[in-house]
N, C-alpha and C positions, 0 to 999 in steps of 0.2 A: 826243612832244607835238605835233609838226607833223601827224602822221597822224591823231590824235584830233580836232584842231580843223579839219581839212581846209584847211590853209593852203598846200598845195602850189602852188596857182594864184598866190597872192600872191608866193611865193618865185620862181616861174617868171617873173612879171612884172618883179620886181626884177632878176633875172639878164638878162632881155631889155633892160631899161633900161641896165644896165652895158655890155652888148654894143653897144648903140646909141651910148653915149658913146665907146667905142673906135672904132666906125665913123666917128663924127664927127671924132675926132682924125686918123684916116687921111685922110678926105676933106678936112679943113682943110689938112693938109700938102700935099695935091695941088692945092690951090686950086680945089676944085669948089664952085660957087655954091650948089648945093642942099644943102650940108652943114647949113645952119641948120635945114632942115626935119627932118633926122634928129635934130638936137639937141632940137628941140621935141617930137618924138614920143617920144624917150628920156625926157625930163623928165616927160611925161604918164604913161608907163609906170611910172616910179619913184614918182610921186605916188599913182597908183591902187594900186600894190603896197603902199606903206606904209600907206595908209588901210585896205586889206584886211587887213593884219596887225594893225592896232589895233582893228578892228571887234569881234572877239569879246571883247576885254578891256573895251572901253567899254560894251558891252551885256551883260555877264555877269549871270547870275541869282544873287541873293544867297540862300544857303541859311540861314545864321545869322550871328551877329555876326563870326565869325572865318573862315568858309569862303565861297568863291564857286564857283559851278558854271558853267564856261565853255561846255560843250557840253550844252545842255539837251535835245537830241534823243536822245542815246544814254543818258543817265543819268536815273534817276528821282530825284525830290526826296527828299533825305535830311534827316530831322529827328531830332535827338538828343532823346530824351524827358527827359533830365536837365536840358537847358538851356531847354526850352520852358516857358512860363508857363501851366500848365493847373491848374484848381481840383481 
């Protein structure tokens, strides 16, 4: 699913954010003053990554009442002829 939705970049950003949090804890233990900037950058990475993960879900294309098409670039629109209202 991650490959189809092209969410590798979002997962990569979240992993970088977690690595940044670990770096902050190490820098905080050594009493380095610039650790707060690492924490802020890590928070930004986590926020951007999480929004990037939710983006395809929030803007998914509705196929019919029960199905949602997440990746509109790769898949053609599927319409079930039994459920459509045609005269």
